[in-house]
N, C-alpha and C positions, 0 to 999 in steps of 0.2 A: 250687875247688869250684864246681859249677854253681849258678846261682840257681834257687830253687824256682819263680820266675815269679809273675805276678800271679794270685791266686785271687779271683774275685768270688763272695762268699758272703754270705748273709743268712738270715733265718728268717721264718716266718709271724708277722705282727704284728697285734695288735689295733688297730682304728681307733676304739675306743670314745671316746677322748679327742680325736678329730679327726685330720685328715691331718698337721697341723703337729707335733703331739705324737708321732705315729707316726714321722715322719722323724727327729725329735730322739732318740727312743728307739732307733731303728735305729743312728744314728751313735754313741750312747753305748755300745752293746754291741760296737763295733768291727766292725760289719758294713758292707758297701758296696753292698748291695741289700736288697730286702725283698719279701715277698709279703703281700697283703692280700685280704680278701674283698671282692667287688664290691658285696655287700649282706649282710643277715642270712643266715648260712649255712643256717639251719633254717627260714627263712620267706621273706617277700617284701619286707620293709621296707628302705628305704634313705634316707639323708640326703643332700640336695643341698648341697654346700659353696658358700659365697659366692664371688664373683669374687676378693675380697681374699684369701680362704683359698687359692684355686687359685693365685693369683700368688705368694703366700708359699711355697706348696708347691714350685713350680717353682724359686724362688730357693734354697730350702734343698737341693733335689736337686743343684743346681749347686755350692753351697757345700761340700757333703759328698761330692761326686764319686760319687754313687750310680750304679751300673750299671743295666741294664734292670730295671724294676719289673714284677712279675707280679701280676695280679689273678686271683683264683680265684672262679669262679661258684658259687652255692650248691648244696649237696648235694641239695636238694629238687627240683632241675631234672632232668627225665628226658625228653630229646628222642627217646628210642626208644620211649616208651610208646604202647600202642594205645588208652589211655583218653582220650577227647576232652578232659576237663577238665584232666587231668595234662599232656597234650601242649600244649594251648593256653597253660597257665601257663608251661611250659618255653619255648615260642616267644616269649612276651612277655618273659620274663626275659633270654634271650640277645639279643633285639633291643634292649631297653633298655640292657643292660649293655655291648654293643658301642659304642653311641652315647656312654654316660656315661663309660666308661673311655677311649675315644678322645679325648673332650673334655678329659680330665685329662692327656693326653700320656703315658699308660701304654702301654708297648710291647707287652705280651702279655696276653691273657686266656685262661686255661686252664679247661677243663671236663671232667667225667667224661662220656664219650659216652652212657652210659645203660644201662638194662636192658630187654630186650625183653619180659620177663614172660610168655613163652610163645608169642609170635607167630613166633619164630625170628630168627636173626641177620640174615638177608637183609632181612626186612621191617623189623626194627628199624633197620638201616642206612639203608633208604629213608626212614624217618621222620626220622632225624638229618640226612640230606642236605636234605630239604625244610625242616627247621627252620633250618638254617644258611643256606639260600638266601633265606629271607624276612628274615634278620637282617643279611646282609652285602651291601653295595651295590657293593663293589669300589673305593670312593673313600676308604676308611678308611686311616689310618696304622697302626692297631693290627693285630696278627696274632692270630688265634684258634688256640689250641693244643689238640690232642686229647691227652688224657693216657693213657699206657699203664696198663692196669688188671690186677688180680690174677685176675679171672675168677670171682669168687664168684657163686653163683646163676646168673642169666641175664644177667650183665653182659657188655656188648660192649666190646672193646678189649684183651682179654688176648693177642690175636695181632696181630702187626704187619700182617697181611693185612687185618684189620678196619679199621685206620686208613687203609690205602691205599685200600680200597674207598670209604670216606667221602670222602677227599680227591679221588679221581678222579671222584666223582659230583657235586661241588658246582660252581656256576657260576663261582666265583672261587677256584680251587685255590691261586693265589699268595698268598691271604690266610690259608691254613691251614698251620700248622706242628705240631710234636710236642713234648710235654714227657715226658721219660723219668723215671719214678719207680722208683728202685732197689728199694724194697720190693715194688712191684707186679710188676715184671718177674721178680724172683726167685720170688715166690709163684706167678706164672703158668707157671714152668718154664723160664725163660731163665737159664742158668747163668753169672751174672756173677761168681761166686766162682771157679769152676774154669776158665772159658774166656771171659773178657770179650771178647777179640779176636773169637772166633767169633760171639758175640751181636751185636756191632757190625757184623761183616761181613754177618750176616743182615739186620740193620736196614737197612744200606746197599743190599743187594740188593732188599729188598722196598719200602723207602720212599725211601731216599737220605739219607745223613747230613747233607746240607745242610738238611734240614727240621727238624733238632733245634735248638730255640731255648732250652731250659731243662732243668735236671735237678733233680728232687726227691731230695735226698740223705737217705734214710731207711734205717735198719736194719729188720729184720723179726723180730717176735716169733714168727712161725710158720715151720715148716720149708720147705725147698725144694719147689716145685711143690704147695704145700698149697691154692692158690687161695683163700687167706684174707688179708684186708687188715688187718694189725695192726702199726702202726709201733712201732719201738723206737729208743732213743737210739743214736747212732752208736757202734759197738763193743760194744753190749750185747745184740745179737740174733744171729740165725742167719747173717747175711751176714758180720758181723765188721768190725773196724776196718781191717785190712790191705786187704781187698778194696774197701772204700769209699774208702780213701785212693787206691788205684790208679785208681778211677773219676775222681777229681779231677785226676789227672796224665796220663790217657790222651790221646794226641795228638788223637783225634777229639772229646774232650770238654772238655779243660782250659781252653779259652777261653770256654766257656759259663758263664752265671750258675747258681749252685747255691743251692737253697733248702731249709732244714731244716724239716721238719714233725714234729719229734720232741717227745715229751711233756715239755716244759720250759716254764717261764716265761721272761721276758726275762733274768733273772740266769743261769738255767741255759743258755740259748742263748748268752749271752756266753762262758761257760766252754767250751761245746762248740765254738764258732767258734775260740776261742784254741787249744784242743787240736788241732783239725783243721789249723790253720795251722802249728803247731809240729811235728806228727807227719807231715805230708806227706813222702813220700820225695823225694829229689832227682831232678830230671828228667834 
C-alpha cells in the first residue's frame, strides 16, 4: 500500500492569548502549521511582542516542527479603494504588516486584493500595485500572497488574470505569490469539483503553478459560480469532501501547506484535521 505522504495542515488560530499560547494550541490540535491575523481583523490595533516572546515563539516552532506560517492581513484593508482615507489606511497597514510579520520570521502574508467600488478593475489594480510598491522593498524574506477571491460585488481577484496583472505591475514580482482558496475559486466559477486538472492547468497558463504558496481549504455554503463568499466545514458544503480531499493529494498541490478557515473552534478544527488525515485517498 502506498503511503499517503506528509500533509501539512493547520487552521486559522486566535492570537488573543499571545503567540506562545497560539503555537501550543496549534500543536495540541495535531496541526503542523497555522494561520494568524497580522492584527485586529476588523480594525487597526496590534500588539508588539517582546523579544523574549519572539525568541520563545521561534523555539516552539522548531520544537513542534511547524511548517510555513501564514499571516492574514485585516479585512478592513482595501488597497483598491479610490477613497483617499481608505487607501491611505490600507497602504499603512500593508507596509507595517510586511515589516512586522517579516521580523517574526513568518514566511507568508496573505491579503484580499480589494474592491474597486466603481472605478473599474483596471484602476483598482493600479491602486493595488502602487500600494504594494510602497510596502515592499525587495529585501524582505517574507512573501506577500494575493488571495483568489469569489468576485462578490466589485471585488478584484476572482479571475487569475487579475492576480497576474497585479504581480506583473509591481516593482518586485519575486516577492509576490498566490494563496488559492477552494471556496473562493469554486464560487468564482472555477470547477474544482468536476475538473480540478483543468483549473490548475489554467492557473499554470495564466500565473504559473510555482507561484502557489498556500491553500485555504474551505468548503462552500453557496453553489458553484454564485460569486458569494460563505465558508462551510470540509465535506458539509457544495464542494464536498471527496473533491477537497483530492485537492490535498493533487501532484501540483500536495506539498503546499493547507489552512482551514472553517466555522469551528479549536476542538472542532482538531476533529476536522483528524478526519482529513484519515480520509485522504492513497496517492
